[in-house]
C-alpha positions as CSV (number, residue, x, y, z in Angstrom):
1,M,0.5,6.5,28.0
2,A,-1.9,6.1,25.0
3,D,-4.2,3.1,25.0
4,Y,-3.3,2.0,21.5
5,R,-5.5,-1.1,21.5
6,T,-8.6,1.1,22.2
7,L,-7.5,3.6,19.6
8,R,-7.1,0.8,17.1
9,T,-10.6,-0.5,17.8
10,T,-12.0,3.0,17.4
11,M,-10.1,3.4,14.1
12,V,-11.7,0.3,12.7
13,D,-15.2,1.1,14.0
14,T,-15.3,4.7,12.9
15,Q,-13.0,4.9,9.8
16,I,-12.8,1.5,8.2
17,R,-16.1,-0.3,8.8
18,P,-18.3,2.7,7.7
19,S,-16.3,2.9,4.5
20,D,-17.7,-0.2,2.9
21,V,-14.8,-2.4,4.1
22,S,-16.6,-5.7,5.0
23,R,-14.2,-8.6,4.5
24,F,-13.5,-10.0,7.9
25,P,-9.8,-10.9,7.2
26,V,-9.1,-7.3,6.2
27,I,-10.9,-5.9,9.3
28,D,-9.1,-8.4,11.5
29,A,-5.7,-7.5,10.1
30,F,-6.3,-3.8,10.9
31,M,-7.4,-4.7,14.4
32,T,-4.3,-6.8,14.8
33,V,-1.4,-4.8,13.5
34,P,-0.1,-2.0,15.9
35,R,-0.1,1.0,13.5
36,E,1.8,3.1,16.1
37,L,5.0,1.0,15.5
38,F,5.0,2.2,11.8
39,V,4.6,5.9,12.6
40,P,7.6,8.2,13.3
41,T,8.1,8.3,17.1
42,G,7.1,12.0,17.3
43,R,3.8,11.4,15.5
44,R,2.6,8.3,17.3
45,D,-0.2,10.3,19.0
46,A,-1.6,10.8,15.5
47,A,-1.2,7.1,14.5
48,Y,-4.9,6.4,14.5
49,T,-6.3,9.6,13.1
50,G,-8.0,9.7,9.7
51,E,-5.3,11.5,7.8
52,N,-2.1,10.8,5.8
53,I,1.0,11.0,8.0
54,E,4.2,12.3,6.6
55,I,7.0,9.7,6.9
56,A,9.6,11.4,4.7
57,P,9.6,14.4,2.3
58,G,6.9,13.8,-0.3
59,R,6.0,10.4,1.3
60,V,3.1,9.5,3.5
61,L,1.6,6.7,5.4
62,L,-1.9,6.4,3.8
63,D,-4.8,7.2,6.1
64,P,-6.6,4.0,7.4
65,R,-9.7,4.4,5.3
66,T,-7.8,4.7,2.0
67,L,-5.5,1.9,2.7
68,A,-8.2,-0.4,3.9
69,K,-10.4,0.2,0.8
70,M,-7.4,-0.4,-1.4
71,I,-6.6,-3.7,0.3
72,E,-10.3,-4.7,0.1
73,L,-10.2,-4.0,-3.7
74,L,-7.0,-6.0,-4.1
75,D,-9.0,-9.0,-2.7
76,V,-6.0,-11.0,-1.4
77,E,-6.5,-14.7,-0.8
78,P,-4.4,-17.1,1.3
79,G,-1.6,-18.7,-0.8
80,E,-1.1,-15.6,-2.9
81,L,2.1,-13.6,-3.5
82,V,1.7,-9.8,-3.3
83,L,4.0,-6.9,-4.3
84,D,3.7,-3.8,-2.1
85,V,5.3,-0.8,-4.0
86,G,6.2,2.2,-1.9
87,A,5.9,0.3,1.4
88,G,7.4,3.1,3.4
89,T,7.7,2.1,7.0
90,G,6.0,-1.3,6.3
91,Y,2.5,-0.8,7.8
92,S,0.8,-1.9,4.6
93,T,3.2,-4.8,4.3
94,A,2.3,-5.9,7.8
95,I,-1.4,-5.8,7.0
96,L,-0.9,-7.8,3.8
97,S,1.3,-10.3,5.5
98,L,-1.8,-11.5,7.5
99,L,-3.8,-12.0,4.2
100,A,-1.3,-13.4,1.7
101,E,1.2,-16.3,1.7
102,A,4.1,-13.9,1.1
103,V,4.7,-10.2,0.5
104,V,7.5,-8.4,-1.3
105,A,7.8,-4.8,-0.2
106,V,9.7,-2.4,-2.4
107,E,11.1,0.9,-0.9
108,E,13.7,3.1,-2.5
109,D,14.3,5.3,0.6
110,G,17.0,3.5,2.5
111,G,16.0,5.0,5.9
112,L,12.3,3.9,5.4
113,A,13.4,0.5,4.2
114,R,15.4,0.0,7.4
115,E,12.5,1.2,9.6
116,A,10.2,-1.2,7.8
117,E,12.5,-4.1,8.4
118,A,12.8,-3.3,12.1
119,A,9.1,-2.8,12.6
120,L,8.2,-6.0,10.7
121,A,10.8,-8.0,12.7
122,E,9.3,-6.6,15.9
123,I,5.8,-8.0,15.0
124,E,7.4,-11.2,13.8
125,A,6.2,-10.9,10.2
126,H,8.2,-13.8,8.8
127,N,6.6,-14.0,5.4
128,V,7.8,-10.6,4.1
129,A,10.9,-9.5,2.2
130,V,11.9,-5.8,2.0
131,V,13.7,-4.9,-1.2
132,E,15.5,-1.6,-1.4
133,A,15.1,-0.5,-5.1
134,P,13.6,2.2,-7.3
135,L,9.8,2.1,-6.8
136,A,9.1,2.4,-10.5
137,E,11.0,-0.8,-11.2
138,G,9.0,-3.0,-8.8
139,A,10.7,-6.3,-8.0
140,P,10.6,-8.5,-11.1
141,Q,13.1,-11.0,-9.7
142,H,10.4,-12.2,-7.2
143,G,7.4,-12.2,-9.5
144,P,5.1,-12.7,-11.2
145,Y,2.6,-11.6,-8.5
146,D,-1.1,-12.4,-7.9
147,G,-1.6,-8.8,-6.7
148,I,0.2,-5.5,-6.7
149,I,-0.6,-2.5,-4.6
150,I,1.0,0.9,-5.0
151,E,1.2,3.0,-1.8
152,G,0.9,6.5,-3.2
153,A,-0.5,8.3,-6.2
154,I,0.7,7.7,-9.8
155,E,0.2,9.7,-13.0
156,S,1.2,6.8,-15.2
157,L,2.1,3.2,-14.6
158,P,5.5,2.1,-15.9
159,E,5.2,-0.7,-18.5
160,G,7.3,-3.1,-16.5
161,F,4.5,-3.7,-14.0
162,V,2.3,-5.4,-16.6
163,A,4.9,-8.2,-16.9
164,Q,5.2,-8.5,-13.1
165,L,1.5,-9.4,-12.8
166,K,0.2,-12.9,-13.3
167,D,-2.6,-13.3,-15.9
168,D,-5.9,-12.5,-14.1
169,G,-3.8,-10.8,-11.4
170,R,-5.0,-7.6,-9.8
171,I,-3.4,-4.2,-9.3
172,V,-4.6,-1.3,-7.2
173,A,-3.3,2.2,-7.6
174,L,-4.3,5.8,-6.9
175,F,-4.3,7.8,-10.1
176,E,-3.8,11.6,-9.8
177,E,-5.9,13.4,-12.4
178,G,-5.5,17.1,-12.0
179,H,-6.8,18.0,-8.5
180,L,-8.7,14.7,-8.3
181,G,-7.3,11.4,-7.0
182,V,-9.1,8.2,-8.1
183,C,-8.3,4.7,-6.9
184,R,-8.7,2.0,-9.6
185,V,-8.3,-1.7,-9.6
186,G,-7.0,-3.4,-12.7
187,I,-7.2,-6.9,-14.0
188,K,-4.5,-8.3,-16.3
189,S,-5.6,-10.1,-19.4
190,G,-2.9,-11.1,-21.9
191,H,-0.5,-8.1,-22.1
192,T,-3.0,-5.4,-21.0
193,I,-4.7,-4.2,-17.9
194,S,-8.4,-3.3,-17.7
195,W,-9.2,-0.8,-15.1
196,R,-12.4,0.0,-13.2
197,H,-13.2,2.8,-10.7
198,G,-12.9,2.1,-7.0
199,F,-13.2,5.3,-5.0
200,N,-11.8,8.8,-4.7
201,A,-8.7,9.5,-2.5
202,G,-5.5,11.5,-2.6
203,A,-1.8,11.1,-1.9
204,P,1.5,12.6,-3.1
205,V,2.7,11.2,-6.5
206,L,5.5,8.6,-5.9
207,P,8.9,9.2,-7.5
208,G,9.1,7.5,-10.9
209,F,5.4,7.5,-11.5
210,E,5.1,11.0,-12.9
211,A,3.6,11.4,-16.4
212,R,6.0,12.2,-19.2
213,R,5.8,15.8,-20.0
214,A,5.6,16.8,-23.7
215,F,8.6,18.9,-24.8
216,A,7.7,22.3,-26.2
217,L,9.8,25.1,-27.7
């Protein structure tokens, strides 16, 4: 039987700490949450490897380095409300639940949403709510949010997300630009978001976040 506790420590020491993730609450959350519970049963041996893990067609559980760096950029503080878009099986939500006052997880795949609810209940994450809804809509009924994280690549950000973010709130997303993936963190001011570069990483584009294609005859 795999020693998941040792594998979790190795993941943090070899994938997360060397990637400029230095906030203790973030590191402690990754040391605490049992990642194997959020991986499809047949892939649990790969739970702590440094790669994206497919959880459904076109959907992945982000590799530990990428997720940790995104959460570090989000800079969650106790007392804050966070929206986790594309939560998948709920691993990111579990990590965020240890950092924020409450987390709203949006997942449009019904099977993944049910897996997330079951796994989050197993670890007794009581400050989370899983909402089954189109990812591109977010969860405006529970906002506005102090922070929003999008668990997959986007080509464009639907306008509705600006309204779901508090003024001075943060949003972290992976932008797909050709063959390059770039993680950016945005700060809302007024009705606009100002973005800055974070780091390079890749993931499949989430449904609803594709760029509009120009029509041509």
